NUKOL-533409 format. One record per atom (N, C-alpha, C): x, y negated, z; atom name. Coordinates in pm, whole numbers. Example, Ala and Ser with C-alpha at 12.3 -4.5 7.8 and 13.67 -1.06 7.14 Angstrom:
     c1     c2     c3 atome
   1319    569    780     N
   1230    450    780    CA
   1320    330    780     C
   1285    225    708     N
   1367    106    714    CA
   1290     -3    787     C
***
This chain:
     c1     c2     c3 atome
   8064 -10778   9208     N
   8100 -10677   9110    CA
   7972 -10616   9052     C
   7967 -10607   8920     N
   7851 -10549   8853    CA
   7883 -10409   8803     C
   7784 -10321   8816     N
   7804 -10181   8778    CA
   7687 -10131   8695     C
   7718 -10036   8611     N
   7618  -9955   8543    CA
   7628  -9815   8601     C
   7519  -9766   8659     N
   7520  -9636   8726    CA
   7432  -9539   8647     C
   7487  -9422   8620     N
   7412  -9317   8551    CA
   7418  -9190   8635     C
   7302  -9137   8669     N
   7293  -9015   8751    CA
   7205  -8916   8675     C
   7264  -8802   8637     N
   7192  -8701   8561    CA
   7188  -8572   8643     C
   7069  -8521   8666     N
   7049  -8394   8737    CA
   6990  -8294   8639     C
   7056  -8178   8627     N
   7010  -8075   8533    CA
   6978  -7946   8609     C
   6862  -7890   8578     N
   6821  -7761   8632    CA
   6803  -7663   8515     C
   6867  -7546   8524     N
   6844  -7438   8429    CA
   6790  -7320   8507     C
   6675  -7269   8466     N
   6607  -7166   8543    CA
   6630  -7027   8484     C
   6629  -6927   8572     N
   6643  -6789   8527    CA
   6516  -6743   8457     C
   6402  -6785   8508     N
   6272  -6756   8447    CA
   6197  -6887   8430     C
   6107  -6887   8339     N
   6036  -7011   8309    CA
   5957  -7061   8431     C
   5969  -7189   8458     N
   5890  -7255   8562    CA
   5750  -7282   8506     C
   5649  -7240   8579     N
   5511  -7266   8536    CA
   5468  -7407   8573     C
   5497  -7444   8697     N
   5464  -7578   8746    CA
   5579  -7626   8834     C
   5618  -7750   8817     N
   5723  -7808   8901    CA
   5682  -7946   8950     C
   5723  -7978   9071     N
   5696  -8110   9128    CA
   5822  -8158   9201     C
   5858  -8285   9181     N
   5979  -8339   9241    CA
   5954  -8475   9305     C
   6029  -8499   9412     N
   6035  -8630   9477    CA
   6177  -8680   9458     C
   6192  -8801   9404     N
   6322  -8847   9358    CA
   6357  -8984   9418     C
   6473  -8991   9484     N
   6529  -9117   9534    CA
   6658  -9145   9457     C
   6646  -9211   9343     N
   6763  -9240   9259    CA
   6768  -9385   9213     C
   6677  -9468   9263     N
   6670  -9607   9221    CA
   6728  -9699   9328     C
   6837  -9771   9299     N
   6894  -9862   9399    CA
   6792  -9965   9444     C
   6806 -10011   9569     N
   6712 -10106   9625    CA
   6775 -10245   9636     C
   6689 -10344   9638     N
   6735 -10481   9658    CA
   6773 -10499   9805     C
   6888 -10562   9829     N
   6932 -10593   9964    CA
   6991 -10734   9963     C
   7022 -10790  10081     N
   7084 -10923  10081    CA
   7218 -10926  10007     C
   7280 -10810   9988     N
   7412 -10806   9925    CA
   7409 -10734   9790     C
   7291 -10697   9742     N
   7283 -10620   9619    CA
   7161 -10665   9538     C
   7185 -10700   9412     N
   7078 -10739   9321    CA
   7064 -10631   9214     C
   6945 -10575   9204     N
   6919 -10473   9103    CA
   6865 -10543   8978     C
   6942 -10536   8869     N
   6907 -10607   8747    CA
   6820 -10522   8654     C
   6837 -10392   8660     N
   6762 -10305   8568    CA
   6764 -10162   8622     C
   6653 -10091   8609     N
   6650  -9949   8643    CA
   6562  -9876   8542     C
   6593  -9748   8524     N
   6511  -9665   8436    CA
   6525  -9519   8479     C
   6415  -9446   8481     N
   6418  -9303   8513    CA
   6338  -9230   8407     C
   6403  -9133   8341     N
   6337  -9054   8238    CA
   6361  -8906   8264     C
   6280  -8821   8204     N
   6297  -8677   8220    CA
   6285  -8607   8085     C
   6343  -8491   8076     N
   6328  -8402   7962    CA
   6310  -8260   8016     C
   6190  -8202   8000     N
   6075  -8251   7923    CA
   6006  -8369   7992     C
   5913  -8429   7920     N
   5837  -8540   7977    CA
   5749  -8490   8091     C
   5722  -8579   8184     N
   5637  -8543   8298    CA
   5489  -8536   8258     C
   5413  -8460   8337     N
   5267  -8463   8325    CA
   5213  -8584   8399     C
   5266  -8608   8520     N
   5233  -8730   8594    CA
   5363  -8791   8644     C
   5364  -8924   8653     N
   5483  -8999   8691    CA
   5436  -9116   8776     C
   5483  -9121   8901     N
   5436  -9226   8993    CA
   5556  -9286   9064     C
   5559  -9418   9072     N
   5666  -9490   9142    CA
   5602  -9574   9251     C
   5659  -9565   9371     N
   5605  -9644   9482    CA
   5715  -9671   9585     C
   5685  -9755   9683     N
   5776  -9780   9794    CA
   5736  -9692   9911     C
   5835  -9631   9979     N
   5803  -9546  10093    CA
   5798  -9629  10222     C
   5787  -9561  10333     N
   5775  -9624  10465    CA
   5891  -9719  10495     C
   6011  -9684  10445     N
   6130  -9765  10473    CA
   6158  -9869  10364     C
   6071  -9878  10265     N
   6091  -9975  10158    CA
   6176  -9924  10043     C
   6211  -9795  10044     N
   6287  -9737   9934    CA
   6196  -9712   9814     C
   6254  -9712   9694     N
   6181  -9676   9575    CA
   6186  -9524   9557     C
   6070  -9461   9550     N
   6062  -9316   9533    CA
   5972  -9285   9414     C
   6015  -9188   9335     N
   5934  -9141   9221    CA
   5880  -9002   9252     C
   5755  -8979   9213     N
   5693  -8847   9223    CA
   5665  -8797   9082     C
   5720  -8681   9050     N
   5713  -8627   8915    CA
   5643  -8491   8919     C
   5559  -8464   8822     N
   5501  -8330   8809    CA
   5518  -8281   8666     C
   5537  -8150   8654     N
   5555  -8085   8524    CA
   5459  -7967   8519     C
   5341  -7991   8468     N
   5235  -7890   8473    CA
   5233  -7803   8348     C
   5316  -7836   8249     N
   5326  -7753   8129    CA
   5446  -7659   8136     C
   5523  -7668   8245     N
   5635  -7577   8265    CA
   5759  -7615   8187     C
   5869  -7546   8219     N
   5996  -7569   8149    CA
   6094  -7457   8184     C
   6198  -7446   8103     N
   6312  -7358   8132    CA
   6436  -7439   8165     C
   6434  -7563   8121     N
   6544  -7657   8148    CA
   6483  -7792   8182     C
   6533  -7853   8288     N
   6485  -7985   8328    CA
   6603  -8079   8346     C
   6591  -8198   8291     N
   6694  -8301   8310    CA
   6626  -8428   8360     C
   6676  -8479   8472     N
   6629  -8607   8528    CA
   6741  -8708   8511     C
   6713  -8814   8439     N
   6815  -8912   8402    CA
   6780  -9046   8464     C
   6863  -9094   8558     N
   6840  -9224   8623    CA
   6953  -9319   8587     C
   6920  -9437   8543     N
   7022  -9537   8510    CA
   6984  -9670   8574     C
   7083  -9746   8609     N
   7058  -9876   8673    CA
   7176  -9968   8649     C
   7149 -10096   8663     N
   7253 -10198   8656    CA
   7239 -10286   8780     C
   7347 -10297   8857     N
   7340 -10369   8985    CA
   7457 -10464   9000     C
   7434 -10568   9077     N
   7538 -10665   9112    CA
   7557 -10658   9263     C
   7678 -10625   9308     N
   7705 -10600   9449    CA
   7807 -10700   9503     C
   7779 -10754   9621     N
   7872 -10845   9688    CA
   7908 -10787   9824     C
   8031 -10806   9864     N
   8077 -10758   9995    CA
   8013 -10843  10105     C
   7953 -10781  10206     N
   7894 -10858  10316    CA
   7999 -10940  10389     C
   7959 -11057  10434     N
   8049 -11146  10507    CA
   8028 -11124  10657     C
   8125 -11058  10722     N
   8115 -11028  10864    CA
   8208 -11118  10944     C
   8172 -11150  11069     N
   8261 -11228  11154    CA
   8378 -11143  11203     C
   8472 -11206  11271     N
   8577 -11129  11336    CA
   8513 -11032  11435     C
   8557 -10908  11436     N
   8494 -10809  11525    CA
   8484 -10854  11670     C
   8589 -10920  11720     N
   8589 -10962  11860    CA
   8485 -11068  11890     C
   8432 -11133  11784     N
   8333 -11239  11805    CA
   8190 -11186  11802     C
   8173 -11057  11781     N
   8037 -11001  11776    CA
   7983 -10976  11916     C
   7852 -10964  11926     N
   7786 -10944  12054    CA
   7824 -10808  12113     C
   7842 -10796  12246     N
   7867 -10664  12305    CA
   7757 -10565  12268     C
   7797 -10442  12241     N
   7700 -10342  12196    CA
   7591 -10316  12300     C
   7627 -10323  12429     N
   7526 -10294  12531    CA
   7424 -10407  12542     C
   7462 -10529  12502     N
   7365 -10638  12497    CA
   7268 -10617  12380     C
   7319 -10562  12270     N
   7232 -10528  12158    CA
   7129 -10424  12203     C
   7176 -10321  12273     N
   7087 -10215  12320    CA
   6983 -10272  12417     C
   7027 -10358  12507     N
   6935 -10418  12604    CA
   6826 -10498  12533     C
   6864 -10570  12427     N
   6766 -10650  12353    CA
   6664 -10560  12283     C
   6713 -10452  12220     N
   6623 -10360  12150    CA
   6529 -10289  12248     C
   6575 -10269  12371     N
   6499 -10193  12470    CA
   6394 -10276  12543     C
   6386 -10405  12515     N
   6286 -10489  12581    CA
   6144 -10444  12542     C
   6052 -10471  12632     N
   5910 -10443  12606    CA
   5832 -10574  12613     C
   5762 -10610  12506     N
   5761 -10543  12376    CA
   5893 -10565  12302     C
   5927 -10474  12214     N
   6052 -10484  12139    CA
   6048 -10607  12048     C
   6151 -10693  12054     N
   6149 -10815  11972    CA
   6179 -10788  11825     C
   6213 -10664  11792     N
   6245 -10629  11653    CA
   6137 -10535  11599     C
   6144 -10502  11472     N
   6041 -10415  11416    CA
   6055 -10272  11470     C
   5949 -10195  11456     N
   5947 -10060  11513    CA
   6055  -9971  11453     C
   6090  -9993  11328     N
   6191  -9909  11264    CA
   6326  -9920  11335     C
   6355 -10035  11395     N
   6479 -10049  11470    CA
   6478  -9957  11591     C
   6371  -9957  11667     N
   6357  -9869  11783    CA
   6358  -9722  11740     C
   6295  -9695  11627     N
   6288  -9557  11576    CA
   6427  -9499  11550     C
   6522  -9583  11513     N
   6656  -9536  11478    CA
   6743  -9507  11600     C
   6685  -9515  11719     N
   6754  -9472  11841    CA
   6727  -9325  11873     C
   6627  -9266  11810     N
   6580  -9133  11847    CA
   6641  -9024  11759     C
   6639  -8900  11811     N
   6683  -8786  11732    CA
   6592  -8770  11611     C
   6644  -8707  11505     N
   6568  -8687  11381    CA
   6601  -8549  11325     C
   6530  -8504  11222     N
   6543  -8365  11178    CA
   6686  -8318  11150     C
   6769  -8401  11089     N
   6905  -8359  11054    CA
   7011  -8407  11152     C
   6970  -8485  11251     N
   7065  -8534  11352    CA
   7023  -8476  11486     C
   7096  -8373  11528     N
   7063  -8303  11652    CA
   7064  -8398  11771     C
   6988  -8362  11871     N
   6994  -8434  11998    CA
   7115  -8378  12074     C
   7230  -8444  12057     N
   7357  -8392  12109    CA
   7405  -8466  12233     C
   7313  -8531  12301     N
   7354  -8622  12409    CA
   7455  -8559  12504     C
   7427  -8439  12554     N
   7517  -8378  12652    CA
   7652  -8345  12590     C
   7654  -8299  12465     N
   7777  -8258  12400    CA
   7867  -8376  12364     C
   7808  -8484  12317     N
   7891  -8593  12262    CA
   7894  -8719  12347     C
   7822  -8720  12460     N
   7822  -8840  12544    CA
   7962  -8887  12582     C
   8053  -8797  12627     N
   8187  -8845  12663    CA
   8258  -8914  12547     C
   8248  -8857  12427     N
   8312  -8918  12310    CA
   8246  -9050  12275     C
   8113  -9055  12280     N
   8041  -9177  12246    CA
   8081  -9292  12338     C
   8096  -9265  12468     N
   8130  -9372  12562    CA
   8278  -9413  12553     C
   8363  -9324  12503     N
   8500  -9365  12475    CA
   8505  -9460  12355     C
   8420  -9433  12259     N
   8415  -9518  12140    CA
   8350  -9652  12169     C
   8254  -9653  12262     N
   8180  -9775  12295    CA
   8186  -9800  12446     C
   8301  -9845  12498     N
   8308  -9876  12641    CA
   8222  -9997  12675     C
   8179 -10004  12799     N
   8091 -10111  12843    CA
   8149 -10248  12811     C
   8067 -10335  12752     N
   8107 -10473  12724    CA
   8184 -10491  12595     C
   8208 -10384  12520     N
   8285 -10391  12396    CA
   8204 -10461  12287     C
   8263 -10559  12216     N
   8192 -10616  12101    CA
   8152 -10506  12004     C
   8033 -10516  11952     N
   7978 -10405  11873    CA
   8061 -10374  11749     C
   8116 -10476  11682     N
   8197 -10448  11563    CA
   8332 -10386  11599     C
   8384 -10418  11716     N
   8506 -10352  11764    CA
   8477 -10204  11787     C
   8362 -10176  11846     N
   8322 -10036  11867    CA
   8306  -9962  11735     C
   8249 -10027  11636     N
   8231  -9962  11507    CA
   8367  -9938  11438     C
   8460 -10030  11454     N
   8594 -10007  11399    CA
   8659  -9886  11466     C
   8638  -9872  11597     N
   8694  -9756  11668    CA
   8625  -9627  11621     C
   8495  -9635  11595     N
   8422  -9520  11543    CA
   8479  -9477  11408     C
   8504  -9571  11320     N
   8560  -9540  11189    CA
   8699  -9477  11203     C
   8782  -9534  11290     N
   8917  -9482  11311    CA
   8912  -9340  11368     C
   8813  -9312  11450     N
   8795  -9179  11508    CA
   8777  -9075  11397     C
   8693  -9106  11300     N
   8673  -9012  11190    CA
   8798  -9001  11103     C
   8868  -9112  11084     N
   8988  -9110  11000    CA
   9098  -9023  11061     C
   9107  -9019  11192     N
   9216  -8945  11257    CA
   9177  -8805  11301     C
   9049  -8783  11332     N
   9008  -8656  11392    CA
   8939  -8560  11294     C
   8894  -8610  11179     N
   8814  -8526  11089    CA
   8879  -8517  10952     C
   8856  -8404  10887     N
   8912  -8380  10755    CA
   8798  -8357  10655     C
   8808  -8424  10541     N
   8710  -8402  10434    CA
   8735  -8265  10374     C
   8633  -8181  10376     N
   8645  -8044  10328    CA
   8509  -8002  10271     C
   8501  -7997  10139     N
   8373  -7967  10074    CA
   8330  -7823  10091     C
   8419  -7737  10141     N
   8384  -7595  10159    CA
   8346  -7563  10303     C
   8359  -7658  10394     N
   8341  -7629  10537    CA
   8195  -7625  10580     C
   8107  -7691  10505     N
   7967  -7703  10548    CA
   7873  -7686  10429     C
   7745  -7674  10461     N
   7639  -7677  10361    CA
   7543  -7787  10399     C
   7442  -7808  10315     N
   7344  -7913  10344    CA
   7268  -7885  10474     C
   7270  -7760  10521     N
   7196  -7723  10642    CA
   7283  -7707  10766     C
   7412  -7739  10757     N
   7501  -7724  10872    CA
   7461  -7819  10986     C
   7440  -7769  11108     N
   7402  -7856  11220    CA
   7511  -7957  11253     C
   7469  -8073  11300     N
   7565  -8177  11339    CA
   7656  -8129  11451     C
   7604  -8046  11540     N
   7686  -7995  11650    CA
   7804  -7913  11597     C
   7783  -7840  11489     N
   7890  -7760  11430    CA
   7996  -7850  11365     C
   7951  -7958  11302     N
   8046  -8054  11243    CA
   8132  -8115  11353     C
   8071  -8148  11465     N
   8145  -8207  11578    CA
   8254  -8112  11628     C
   8223  -7982  11629     N
   8320  -7884  11679    CA
   8427  -7849  11575     C
   8386  -7834  11449     N
   8480  -7792  11344    CA
   8568  -7906  11296     C
   8517  -8031  11307     N
   8589  -8150  11263    CA
   8625  -8146  11114     C
   8534  -8090  11038     N
   8548  -8084  10893    CA
   8409  -8103  10830     C
   8409  -8156  10710     N
   8282  -8171  10641    CA
   8293  -8270  10527     C
   8175  -8321  10486     N
   8168  -8416  10376    CA
   8095  -8541  10425     C
   8072  -8634  10334     N
   8017  -8764  10374    CA
   7883  -8751  10446     C
   7799  -8659  10401     N
   7670  -8638  10469    CA
   7691  -8595  10613     C
   7785  -8502  10637     N
   7813  -8454  10773    CA
   7867  -8565  10862     C
   7963  -8641  10809     N
   8024  -8747  10889    CA
   7922  -8857  10920     C
   7834  -8884  10825     N
   7731  -8985  10849    CA
   7634  -8940  10958     C
   7591  -8815  10951     N
   7500  -8763  11055    CA
   7566  -8767  11193     C
   7693  -8729  11200     N
   7760  -8729  11329    CA
   7783  -8871  11379     C
   7818  -8963  11290     N
   7835  -9103  11331    CA
   7703  -9159  11384     C
   7593  -9124  11320     N
   7461  -9167  11368    CA
   7436  -9110  11507     C
   7468  -8982  11525     N
   7447  -8919  11656    CA
   7528  -8988  11765     C
   7653  -9024  11735     N
   7739  -9091  11833    CA
   7684  -9228  11870     C
   7632  -9301  11772     N
   7572  -9432  11802    CA
   7443  -9415  11883     C
   7359  -9322  11842     N
   7233  -9301  11914    CA
   7255  -9249  12055     C
   7370  -9183  12079     N
   7400  -9132  12213    CA
   7415  -9245  12315     C
   7450  -9366  12266     N
   7457  -9482  12356    CA
   7341  -9578  12327     C
   7240  -9528  12255     N
   7117  -9602  12223    CA
   7135  -9714  12122     C
   7245  -9712  12047     N
   7259  -9806  11936    CA
   7176  -9753  11818     C
   7084  -9832  11765     N
   7007  -9787  11650    CA
   7099  -9765  11529     C
   7087  -9650  11465     N
   7171  -9619  11349    CA
   7088  -9542  11247     C
   7107  -9572  11121     N
   7032  -9505  11015    CA
   7126  -9454  10906     C
   7074  -9363  10827     N
   7148  -9297  10718    CA
   7126  -9373  10588     C
   7233  -9397  10514     N
   7224  -9469  10387    CA
   7276  -9378  10276     C
   7198  -9363  10171     N
   7245  -9289  10054    CA
   7276  -9387   9942     C
   7372  -9350   9860     N
   7409  -9438   9750    CA
   7524  -9382   9670     C
   7605  -9473   9619     N
   7721  -9436   9539    CA
   7840  -9521   9583     C
   7959  -9473   9550     N
   8079  -9552   9572    CA
   8167  -9541   9448     C
   8222  -9651   9408     N
   8314  -9650   9294    CA
   8439  -9571   9331     C
   8479  -9480   9246     N
   8600  -9402   9270    CA
   8710  -9445   9175     C
   8833  -9424   9219     N
   8949  -9461   9137    CA
   9030  -9336   9108     C
   9067  -9312   8983     N
   9146  -9193   8950    CA
   9288  -9205   9003     C
   9358  -9093   9017     N
   9500  -9100   9055    CA
   9578  -9186   8957     C
   9683  -9249   9006     N
   9763  -9336   8922    CA
   9813  -9261   8799     C
   9794  -9324   8685     N
   9839  -9263   8561    CA
   9739  -9170   8497     C
   9625  -9148   8564     N
   9523  -9057   8510    CA
   9401  -9140   8468     C
   9334  -9101   8360     N
   9216  -9175   8317    CA
   9097  -9146   8409     C
   9005  -9241   8416     N
   8881  -9218   8489    CA
   8792  -9127   8407     C
   8741  -9022   8467     N
   8656  -8928   8396    CA
   8511  -8972   8401     C
   8448  -8981   8287     N
   8308  -9017   8281    CA
   8223  -8904   8337     C
   8138  -8935   8436     N
   8052  -8835   8497    CA
   8112  -8764   8616     C
   8232  -8807   8659     N
   8301  -8737   8769    CA
   8276  -8800   8905     C
   8197  -8908   8911     N
   8165  -8968   9040    CA
   8059  -8883   9111     C
   8016  -8924   9227     N
   7921  -8842   9304    CA
   7835  -8932   9392     C
   7724  -8876   9437     N
   7646  -8947   9538    CA
   7729  -8960   9666     C
   7698  -9062   9744     N
   7774  -9087   9866    CA
   7676  -9119   9978     C
   7727  -9118  10101     N
   7643  -9150  10217    CA
   7728  -9220  10321     C
   7663  -9309  10395     N
   7731  -9379  10503    CA
   7627  -9417  10608     C
   7663  -9505  10700     N
   7582  -9535  10817    CA
   7555  -9684  10825     C
   7438  -9720  10871     N
   7405  -9859  10899    CA
   7365  -9869  11045     C
   7427  -9962  11118     N
   7407  -9975  11263    CA
   7349 -10113  11293     C
   7247 -10117  11378     N
   7187 -10245  11412    CA
   7277 -10319  11510     C
   7314 -10442  11475     N
   7411 -10519  11553    CA
   7353 -10653  11601     C
   7228 -10652  11641     N
   7168 -10773  11697    CA
   7159 -10886  11598     C
   7216 -11004  11630     N
   7206 -11120  11541    CA
   7265 -11095  11402     C
   7355 -10998  11390     N
   7415 -10968  11260    CA
   7323 -10881  11174     C
   7215 -10829  11234     N
   7129 -10739  11160    CA
   7193 -10602  11144     C
   7163 -10536  11034     N
   7217 -10403  11008    CA
   7352 -10415  10939     C
   7452 -10350  10998     N
   7589 -10353  10944    CA
   7624 -10213  10896     C
   7663 -10202  10770     N
   7695 -10072  10711    CA
   7843 -10040  10725     C
   7872  -9915  10761     N
   8011  -9871  10770    CA
   8022  -9728  10717     C
   8135  -9696  10660     N
   8157  -9572  10588    CA
   8257  -9485  10663     C
   8212  -9387  10742     N
   8305  -9305  10820    CA
   8392  -9214  10735     C
   8351  -9185  10613     N
   8433  -9101  10526    CA
   8556  -9176  10477     C
   8542  -9307  10458     N
   8651  -9387  10400    CA
   8707  -9492  10496     C
   8667  -9487  10625     N
   8723  -9576  10726    CA
   8712  -9723  10687     C
   8591  -9765  10649     N
   8575  -9905  10607    CA
   8430  -9950  10629     C
   8413 -10081  10637     N
   8281 -10140  10633    CA
   8237 -10148  10487     C
   8110 -10181  10465     N
   8057 -10186  10330    CA
   8138 -10282  10244     C
   8170 -10239  10122     N
   8248 -10321  10030    CA
   8165 -10350   9906     C
   8226 -10418   9810     N
   8156 -10442   9683    CA
   8171 -10323   9590     C
   8218 -10209   9645     N
   8225 -10085   9568    CA
   8122  -9982   9617     C
   8039 -10021   9712     N
   7930  -9937   9761    CA
   7798  -9984   9700     C
   7721  -9891   9646     N
   7593  -9922   9585    CA
   7484  -9851   9665     C
   7395  -9927   9725     N
   7292  -9873   9814    CA
   7170  -9829   9735     C
   7125  -9706   9760     N
   7004  -9653   9697    CA
   6887  -9652   9795     C
   6906  -9589   9913     N
   6795  -9573  10006    CA
   6848  -9554  10147     C
   6759  -9574  10246     N
   6797  -9544  10384    CA
   6678  -9487  10460     C
   6713  -9412  10565     N
   6611  -9350  10648    CA
   6675  -9297  10775     C
   6604  -9211  10847     N
   6658  -9157  10972    CA
   6779  -9067  10947     C
   6774  -8991  10838     N
   6884  -8902  10802    CA
   6862  -8857  10657     C
   6943  -8759  10613     N
   6938  -8713  10475    CA
   6799  -8664  10434     C
   6728  -8600  10526     N
   6598  -8544  10492    CA
   6500  -8649  10441     C
   6516  -8774  10485     N
   6426  -8880  10442    CA
   6454  -8928  10301     C
   6579  -8912  10253     N
   6619  -8977  10127    CA
   6699  -8884  10035     C
   6676  -8754  10042     N
   6746  -8662   9952    CA
   6725  -8708   9807     C
   6832  -8715   9726     N
   6819  -8769   9590    CA
   6710  -8701   9507     C
   6709  -8567   9507     N
   6609  -8492   9430    CA
   6568  -8370   9512     C
   6440  -8355   9537     N
   6391  -8233   9600    CA
   6252  -8204   9545     C
   6209  -8078   9559     N
   6079  -8044   9506    CA
   6046  -7898   9522     C
   5940  -7857   9457     N
   5894  -7719   9459    CA
   5862  -7676   9317     C
   5880  -7545   9291     N
   5846  -7490   9159    CA
   5768  -7361   9178     C
   5691  -7327   9078     N
   5618  -7200   9074    CA
   5661  -7126   8948     C
   5711  -7004   8966     N
   5740  -6921   8851    CA
   5885  -6902   8816     C
   5978  -6939   8905     N
   6121  -6918   8875    CA
   6189  -6858   8996     C
   6260  -6748   8974     N
   6328  -6683   9085    CA
   6452  -6756   9131     C
   6524  -6817   9040     N
   6647  -6889   9075    CA
   6675  -6992   8969     C
   6765  -7086   9000     N
   6800  -7187   8902    CA
   6943  -7233   8925     C
   7003  -7286   8820     N
   7135  -7347   8830    CA
   7119  -7498   8834     C
   7204  -7563   8910     N
   7199  -7708   8927    CA
   7332  -7770   8888     C
   7327  -7876   8809     N
   7447  -7951   8773    CA
   7415  -8099   8782     C
   7502  -8173   8851     N
   7482  -8316   8870    CA
   7600  -8392   8811     C
   7572  -8495   8735     N
   7674  -8581   8677    CA
   7645  -8725   8718     C
   7744  -8792   8776     N
   7727  -8931   8820    CA
   7840  -9015   8762     C
   7804  -9131   8708     N
   7904  -9223   8655    CA
   7877  -9363   8709     C
   7975  -9420   8778     N
   7968  -9557   8829    CA
   8069  -9639   8749     C
   8017  -9714   8654     N
   8101  -9785   8558    CA
   8098  -9935   8583     C
   8211  -9996   8617     N
   8215 -10142   8629    CA
   8177 -10207   8496     C
   8090 -10304   8499     N
   8049 -10372   8377    CA
   8170 -10440   8315     C
   8187 -10418   8186     N
   8305 -10473   8117    CA
   8406 -10366   8087     C
   8392 -10248   8153     N
   8481 -10135   8126    CA
   8401 -10032   8049     C
   8433 -10013   7924     N
   8357  -9921   7839    CA
   8397  -9777   7865     C
   8298  -9689   7871     N
   8326  -9546   7889    CA
   8327  -9471   7755     C
   8314  -9543   7645     N
   8298  -9475   7517    CA
   8419  -9389   7482     C
   8538  -9430   7526     N
   8659  -9354   7494    CA
   8711  -9272   7609     C
   8637  -9266   7720     N
   8683  -9192   7836    CA
   8651  -9043   7822     C
   8740  -8956   7872     N
   8707  -8812   7872    CA
   8591  -8783   7966     C
   8518  -8678   7935     N
   8402  -8640   8014    CA
   8440  -8530   8111     C
   8398  -8544   8239     N
   8426  -8442   8338    CA
   8354  -8313   8301     C
   8421  -8202   8320     N
   8359  -8073   8288    CA
   8283  -8020   8408     C
***
């Protein structure tokens, strides 16, 4: 499936910004299941300096500076990608999760250091071992094929947790999400990572987009999509397997991968610092358009 993705971030400031600097993760990355055909990132006003590079995890990151100041800033990222659904074996045919852990734990580690790194606590994923160990071991009993365990993990979120955009903020601790059983995709991804890491399964945070479908009989609104997040778990010979705890599914051809890291802090879409503004308003518009479906006549989300 081919998509055209448009992500627009707008900042309106109460007072003029004298100097602004941003770090931006909005460019999809090449993966075995995703081909990036075109990308473009522009700003209004124009940047003073503009730098694009690959970070430690291989993600594309842009560094922007605005040394002439602004009262309004718009960051416009567009891309065209071709996505294929990963081909996974029957869950029961996958390697037991504890054999995966044993292989990763060998000295020297037969895999790259980033795999071992994804077993450890990270800034946004609390070290919850004592709190969540009982739940983690119920989800991953000894000898369980790793994909069977991941299916049980997904079902756990589907039955025990409720999507609630008002229940948390970007700074809500994972321990609170575990107790409240409410949150958004970022919260569920962090908690799913914590549950995997509690049994030493390497797990990482993935940021991206997902194609959304309007209610039956309603038109798709242009700009009404949103950034999304899910989890990637190391599964031995299968490599990294992505699963979406918010939607109870493995990666599909409707998921578009942008970046991955230990958690949200590594790959926040847009973050930065400014000098000279007391407060600002933020508005984000995202459109994930299947190629061949024109948005020219679609209503625009308010």
